N, C-alpha and C positions, 0 to 999 in steps of 0.2 A: 445455972448461969445467968446473971442478969442481963445480958444482951439477948438470950433467947426468950427470958420472960416477956422482954418489951415488945418483942414482935406482935403478939395478939392486941396489945393496948393500943401500939402506934396504928394497926390496921383499923382497929374500931373508930379511933379518933378521926382519921384520914378518911376513912368511906363515909362515915356520917357528916362530916365537915364538907370534904368536897362533892360528895354524892348530894348532898341539900343543895348546895351551888349547882350542879347539873339539873337537878329537879327543876329550878326556877330557870336556869339559863337555857335550857334547850325547850324550844317552843311546843306546846301541846301536838301529839301525833307525829312527832318527827323522829320516832325510832321504829324500826322495821316491825310492821305490823300492830302498832300500838293501838289504831282505831279499834280493831276486831279485839283485841285484848281487853281494852277498856269497855267496850260492849259485853263482853262475856262476863268480867267482873261486876257490873253493873247488874246484869240480870241475875248474878248469883246474890248480890246484896239485896235484891228483891225476892229471893227465895226460890228462884228457878235452879235447880241441881242440874238440869238437861237442858238443852236446846230444844225448840220448839219447831214443828213444821207447818208452813202455812204456805199453800199454792205452790208446792214444788220448792220453797224455799227453806233455809235452816238459820234460825236465830233466836229472837224473842220480841215481844211488844215492849218497848221502853219510851220513856217520856220523849217527846218529838225534839225537846231541846238538847238531846245528847247527841244524836247526829248532827243536829245545828251546829253544835261547838265545832265538830270536827270541819263542817263546811268552811268555816272560818279560816283555817289553816290548809285547806285541802290542796291549793295551787302551788303550795312549797316544795313537797316531796319530788325528787327526780330532776330538780330545776335548779341547779346549783347556782345560776345566775339570779334566780329570786330570793327576795328578802322578804319577812314577815311584813304584811301590808301595814302601813302605819294605823289605821283604824282596827285592826283585828283585836288587840288586846282590849281596847275600848269596848268593843261590840259585844267581846266574850264576858266582860264583867258584868255589862247590862243585861245578859240572857239570865232570864228567871227559869227555874226547873219546871214549874207547872206539870205537875205529875198526872194531872187528869188527861191532858192532850198527848196522845200517843201515837206511835207508828210502828211497823214492824222493820226490825233492823236486821240484816244478815251478817252472821259471823261463821260460817262452816268451818273454816281452818281451825277457829279458837273453839270451835265445838267439840272437835276431835280430841281436845285434851279432857282430863278428869277435873273434877274442880278443884283439886288439890293446889296446882301452881296459881290459883286466883284467890286463895283463902286472905291473903294478906290484903291486897287491893280492895276485896269485897268488904274486909272488916273497916277499912278507912271510908269506903263511900257509905257504909251503913252507919258509921259512927257521924258523919257529914251530914246524914240525911236527918239524924235525930235532932240537929240544931237548925235544921232548914238551910242548908248551904246551897248556893247556886252550882250549876254544872261545872263551871272552871274550878271553882274551890274543891269539889267532888273529885275532879280530874286530878289536882295536885295532892289531895289527901289519900288518892289511891297509890301514886307514886312515892310518897313518903312512907306509907306503910309497907310498901313493898322493900325500899330502901332499909327500914329500920329491922324489918324482918331476916332479909336475906343477910344484911351484916352482922346480926347478931349470931346467926347459924355459922356463918364463916368464922367468927371470933371464936366461937366454940370449938371449932375444928383447929384452927391455929393453936387453940391451947392443949389439943389432945395429939397434935403431931410429936413423935419422937424425933424428928430432924426435919430439914428442909422448911423450916419456918419462915425464914426471910424470902426463899423461892417462892413459896406460897403467897405471901405478901404481895412480892411483884406480880405475880399472875392474878391475884385476886384485885388489885389495884389497877391492872392493865385499863387503858382508856375505853377499850371495847367493854370489858366485864363491869367497869364502875359506871359506863353509859346505860347498859342494859339494868344494871341493880337500880339505878336512878329513873326507872321508867315502869310503866304498867305491865312491861313484858312478862310472860311466863318462864321466860328463860333465868331471871333472877332466882327463883326459888330452885330451878334445876341446878344451877351452877353452885347453889350454897349446899344442896343436898349432897352433890358429888364430893365436895369438899369434906363434909363431914364423914361421909361413906369412906372416902381413902384415909383420912385420919385415924378412923376407928379400926381400920383393917392394920395399918403400918406398924404401930408398935407391938402387937402380938405376933405378927408376920416374921418382922425382921430384928426384933431385939430380943437377946436371951433372956433378959429381964423383964420381958412383957407378959402381959397375963392377959386374956378376955374373960373377966369377971363376969358377973349377972349383968352389972349395970352397962359394961361395955358392950356386952351382947346384946342387950337391950337397945341401947344407941346405934348400934352398927345395923340391927335388923330394923330399926323404924327409919333410919336414914336412907337405907337402901328400899323400902317400900315407897318414901316420899320420892325418891330419885325416879324408880320406876313408874309412878303414878303422875309424874311431872311428863317425862318423856320415854318411852319404851325402846327407841332407838338404843340407848345404851346398854341394853340387855347383857351382853358378854361380859360387861365388866362387873356384873352382879355375882360372878363365879369368883371373883377375887378373894372372899374368905376361905376357900380351899388351900391359900397358902400357908395359913396357920396351922403349926404343928399341933399335933393331937394333946400334947401335955400342957398347952397355954389356955385350954378351954375349961371351964369349970369342972373341977375334979377329972379333968381329962377325958370327959364323955364328949368327944368330938362329934361323934355320928349323932344322938340325940339333938344336939346343939344345931347342928346342919341342918337336919330334918325341919326344926322348928323354923329357923332362918328361911329353909326353902319353901315350907309352907306359906309363910307370911307373904314372901317376895312372890309367891306363885300366885297366892290370891290376888296380890296388887297388879300382877301383869295381866291376869284376865280380866280384872275391872278396865284396867287400861285398853285392852284389846277390842273388848265388848265395846266400850265407849267409843272406840274410833270406828268399830264396824258400824255402828248405829248411824254413822254420819257417811251415807252411801252416794252423795252428790260429789261429781268432781270438783277439785278446788278451782280448776282453770276451764271452764266450760268453753267448748269451740277450739281448744288447743290440741285435741286428739288423746286426751289424757284418759287412761283407763286401768287404775291400779290392780284389778283382779286379773286382766289380760296381761298386763306387763309382768306382773309376778309370774303366772303361768308360763310365759315364754323364756322368764331369764331362769327358772327353773329348769326347764326342758334345754335350754342351750347355757349352762352355767359357764362355759369358758369364753362364750361369746360375752356374757354381762361382766366378767371379771376383766376382759380385755377393755370393755368400755369404762369400767371403774379407773383401771390403771391409768389408760389414756387421759382422763379426767384429772387424775392427781397429778400426773407428770405435766400437762399442759397449765393446770392452773394453781400449782403450788405455791409461786411468788405470791399470787393474788390472795390464796388462803391463809398465808402466814401474815400478809399485811392486815387482813380483815381479822385474823385472831387477836393482834395487837389493839388494832383500832382502825376502822373505816366507818364513821359516824354518819348520823342521818339515815335516810334510805340508801345506804352505801354511796351516797352523793357527796360526802364531806370526807376526803382524804386527810390523813394527818401529813405533815410533812416528812420527806424520806429521811432526813438526818434523826427525827425523832423516832420513826420505826425501827433504824438500824441501830440507834442506841440503846434501845429497849431491847431489841433481839440479842445484842451482843451481851446486856447486862443479865438476860434471862439464860444465856448460854454458861456466863461465867459462875453465876450463882448454882446451875446444876451440877458444875463440877465442883465448886468448894463449899456449899452450903450443907455439907454431908456430915455423918457423925462417925467416927472410929468404932464406936460401941455398936452398931448396927451391921448387920450382914446379910445383903440380898444374894441368895446362893444363886449357882448357875441354872437350876432347873427352875426356881423360882423367876428369874430374870427371863428365862425362855417361855415361861408361863404366861409372865404378864405382857411380854411382847406380842403373843398370839393373840390374847384378850383384847389388847389395843388395837391390833390389826383387824379382828374380826368386828370390834366396833366401828372401825373407820368404814368397813364395807357395809356395816348396818346402817350408817349414816347416809352413806352413797346410794344404798340399795332404797331406802325411804324416799329420798328424793327423785330417784328415777322411777319410783311407782307412781308418787304423787304428782310430780310438777313435770315429768317428761313426756312427750308423745311416745307412743306405743311404737318398740322397735328401732327407737333412735339411736344413733351410734355415739350421743353425748349425753350430759346429765345437766338438767337445768334445776336452780334452786339451791344447790349446795354453797354455803357461805362459811367463812373463817370462824363465825361465832358459834358454830355448830360444834367445833371440835373443842371449845373451850373445857366444858364439862369433862372430857377425857384426859385433860393434861394431869389434873391431880393425881391420878393412878399413873399415869405414862411416866412422869418423873423419876418414879422408883426403878424403873428400868435401868437408869443411867447413873444410879448411887454409886458414888466411888469413894471408898473409906480412906485411902492414903492422901487424898487431896485435902481432907478436912481442915488441916491447919496451916494451909497456906497463906490464907488472911484471916488475921485473929477476928475473934467474934465480934469486939467493939467496932472496929474497922469496916467489918462486913455489914453491920446493922446502920451504921452512919451513912454509907454509901448507897445502900438500899432505900434508906428514908430519903436521901437526898435524890436519887433518880425519881423515885417516886412522886415527890413535891413539883420537880421541874418538869416532869411529863405531864401532870395533871393540870399544872399552870398552862403549860403550852396549849395543852388541850381545851382549856377555857377558852384561850385566846382565840383558836380556831373555830368555836361554837360562836362566839361573838363576832367574828369577821363574817362566817357564813350566813347567820340569819339576821343580823341588825347593821352591819355597815357596809 
């Protein structure tokens, strides 16, 4: 069907075009945690696979011009009344790299991740260093490389999807998703891997004509490993391949294939956990945060912990939903309510009608998926409870709506409804979705201009 084949092409053009605009429209370091992500990627570009320790600090010795670049824009985050200083960009352009003048830079939060979600950014920085680019250019090259790799992986995922292509486009082009993709954030590759992983499972799991051939199995396993190496908090979703019936595995050999898959993802998980454990300094010194003690107390009192999680969801659900669609900057740049409401309605509408009568999500599959999604949501809350929340607190700090974006590509299949697939013709569905995306991204660009420059 022509309308379905256009979804991936539309996404790639829109993501690269609008994303490139966001790359240069968003001032440097105005994405959550972007300074430490840039430092981590820069250290990787210089060959540092892991963070260094120095006088009780975790980070790396980098050219002093790298943190100096951040200082030019450091007074803008968390202050929506402030704009970028008139001379900030002129000073940033005049800043030379001077690689021989160095200083130790801290990035413990970014050091907890493996190198995987920083490979695209590091490649962009390394390429720029080959031609002697200054820090500002290296920063933009890191953003552009991240945008390119994440967009291509998401485009590949859309080509693999047996249904929900336009819904996936709407999710992948949500203002928050594109904002992250057009930054130096590790979240860009995490979300792209989540899309590719979910798409690799969907066809074999829900289509009678689907088959998990060797190439598809390799794609599934590799995307799961990248997903795990990017953020281990999404671990429960890695059980999704259990939905695929035995007959759809290569030669019906379900158990051997799952064992290989389990071995690869298990190794990836081990690497991710060991890397995170190597960073034993608290992310919030002086805030009463102690991950080991927090985890021990939560395990000893699981009902209390689940009550804290439930209370957090109930209290903050509207905020999480708004942030999932888009709350930009360091959560200091909200989008207009009308835009959030319209985008949410479009997502709900496509979840109902952008399905396929040829796919069938059985009751047990739906229940299993719902359990995996619920478990992942608990894991996300648990990670923030351990890493960012004071021990024994009756609340959770640090959870943001963007953390739930990688869950969506799997969660949407819980709501697949075959009988509504023909309510809106395919061509009309495509045109309406494209229109919503273009209007939303144009409105988002205006919000960024007003926030940082007017």
